[in-house]
C-alpha positions as MATLAB code, in Angstrom:
seq = 'MLRAEHSLGFTLDAPDSWEAVHDPSPGVALAFLAPEAAAFRPNVVATVGPTTAESGDLGAWQRAAADGLGESVDDFQLLDAEVDEEGFRQLAVYVDAHRSLTLEQWAWRWQRPGLDTLDVTLSATVPTLLYDTMADELATVAASWRSLGEAE';
ca = [
       8.305   26.248    2.703;
       9.303   24.919   -1.308;
       6.214   24.817   -2.820;
       5.724   22.447   -6.184;
       2.641   22.841   -8.384;
       2.083   19.955  -10.497;
       0.551   20.596  -14.075;
      -2.705   18.046  -12.911;
      -3.645   20.832  -10.780;
      -2.000   20.392   -6.882;
      -0.007   21.990   -5.054;
       2.338   20.058   -2.452;
       5.152   21.513    0.491;
       8.334   20.197    1.817;
      11.373   22.132    3.605;
      13.164   24.187    1.473;
      16.216   22.008    1.595;
      13.985   19.478   -0.303;
      14.058   19.073   -4.078;
      11.403   18.552   -6.244;
      11.175   16.573   -9.334;
       8.251   17.027  -11.691;
       7.093   13.876  -13.568;
      10.078   11.546  -12.946;
       8.615    8.484  -14.078;
       5.018    6.912  -15.979;
       3.031    7.062  -13.220;
       5.107    9.596  -10.847;
       3.379   12.885  -10.340;
       5.920   14.380   -8.189;
       8.722   13.655   -5.834;
      10.442   15.537   -2.987;
      14.155   14.397   -2.358;
      15.282   15.320    1.277;
      19.185   15.976    1.958;
      21.215   12.334    1.589;
      20.600   10.954    5.180;
      22.340    7.359    5.996;
      23.730    7.148    2.476;
      19.778    7.216    2.012;
      17.856   10.106   -0.175;
      14.544   10.218    2.239;
      11.540   10.934   -0.220;
       7.781   11.646   -0.379;
       6.384   10.946   -3.326;
       3.122   11.485   -5.423;
       1.910    9.284   -7.507;
      -2.157   10.157   -9.381;
      -3.769    8.388  -12.049;
      -6.808    6.935  -13.164;
      -9.434    5.383  -10.354;
      -9.498    1.696  -10.231;
     -11.896   -0.797   -9.178;
      -9.699   -1.559   -5.829;
      -9.515    2.248   -5.047;
     -14.219    2.478   -5.004;
     -13.593    0.167   -2.045;
     -10.979    1.883    0.313;
     -10.695   -1.529    2.345;
      -9.694   -3.294   -0.826;
      -7.483   -0.711   -1.953;
      -5.225   -0.401    0.847;
      -4.845   -4.651    0.965;
      -4.347   -4.569   -2.810;
      -1.719   -1.760   -2.078;
      -0.240   -3.769    0.944;
       0.048   -6.913   -1.188;
       1.935   -5.291   -4.457;
       4.536   -3.683   -1.964;
       4.787   -7.273   -0.003;
       5.236   -8.640   -3.729;
       7.680   -6.149   -5.049;
       9.784   -5.420   -1.605;
      11.792   -7.392    0.280;
      11.267   -8.569    3.912;
       7.976   -6.529    3.930;
       6.041   -6.103    6.696;
       3.342   -4.129    7.476;
       2.855   -2.317   10.821;
      -0.340   -0.113   10.613;
      -3.248    0.383    8.454;
      -5.836    2.789    9.141;
      -9.026    2.728    6.586;
     -11.844    5.530    6.974;
     -14.621    7.434    4.752;
     -11.667    9.528    3.039;
      -9.038    7.298    2.546;
      -5.999    5.087    4.227;
      -3.027    5.350    5.728;
      -0.416    2.558    5.836;
       2.994    2.158    7.506;
       5.648   -0.459    6.685;
       9.262   -1.653    6.731;
      11.145   -3.738    4.369;
      14.485   -4.198    3.149;
      16.678   -2.863    0.275;
      19.898   -3.029   -0.631;
      21.187   -4.479    2.895;
      19.339   -1.412    4.822;
      15.499   -1.185    6.382;
      13.739    1.584    5.271;
      10.331    2.881    6.517;
       6.762    3.476    4.387;
       4.443    5.634    4.969;
       1.174    6.016    2.807;
      -1.267    7.962    2.567;
      -4.302    7.212   -0.744;
      -7.617    9.326   -1.176;
      -9.469    9.464   -4.380;
      -9.391   13.356   -5.429;
     -12.277   15.118   -7.575;
     -10.406   17.328   -9.365;
     -12.718   20.438   -9.651;
     -14.503   20.488  -12.850;
     -12.732   17.491  -14.335;
     -12.550   13.683  -12.785;
     -11.595   11.883  -10.284;
      -7.794   10.367   -9.910;
      -6.637    8.143   -7.434;
      -3.429    9.643   -5.192;
      -0.664    7.878   -3.321;
       1.892    9.339   -1.162;
       5.016    7.387   -0.054;
       6.791    8.564    1.846;
      10.122    6.326    2.162;
      13.073    7.090    5.138;
      16.185    5.100    6.620;
      14.151    3.025    9.510;
      16.292    4.601   12.166;
      15.462    8.373   11.313;
      11.753    7.363   10.907;
      11.198    8.861   14.180;
      12.708   11.747   13.804;
      11.387   12.263   10.920;
       7.984   10.970   11.426;
       6.351   14.559   12.037;
       8.053   16.367    8.953;
       6.760   13.262    6.367;
       3.123   14.208    7.810;
       3.586   17.972    7.351;
       4.368   17.098    3.827;
       1.716   15.499    3.099;
      -0.770   17.324    5.498;
       0.053   20.291    2.688;
      -1.309   18.671   -0.248;
      -3.941   21.032   -1.890;
      -6.011   21.299   -5.102;
      -4.882   24.405   -6.786;
      -6.987   27.025   -6.077;
      -7.938   25.447   -2.790;
      -7.964   27.606    0.114;
      -5.146   26.703    2.556;
];
């Protein structure tokens, strides 16, 4: 496994064949890029930032996230959303450059040990026709999130 440690105090793992990119753009802490598949690089992106008013109400946060995606991508369709006391998960499809993509997101509030609370969203994007074969791999990457120093 490829393990990436981020200066904000977390680690995330991905398959060895993937590439880790630290701080690729404002608000994006880490991106894992898989080898190209169907002219697209499947990826998992970790955004980490200050808590927002919406994140205090996880259902409102999930709805705001889905609404924001619906306004920013073409043909957005929310397929599934689950909200619990820990955070939320949502699954959606959309179109980009005439290609159908599937997005799975996990989000939660992260209390950094001895520090502040931050909002975390992991967004996994793959070509829709590959989602079924990659879903378990994406979920494994998402489940690997750890605060530095946290036992595995």
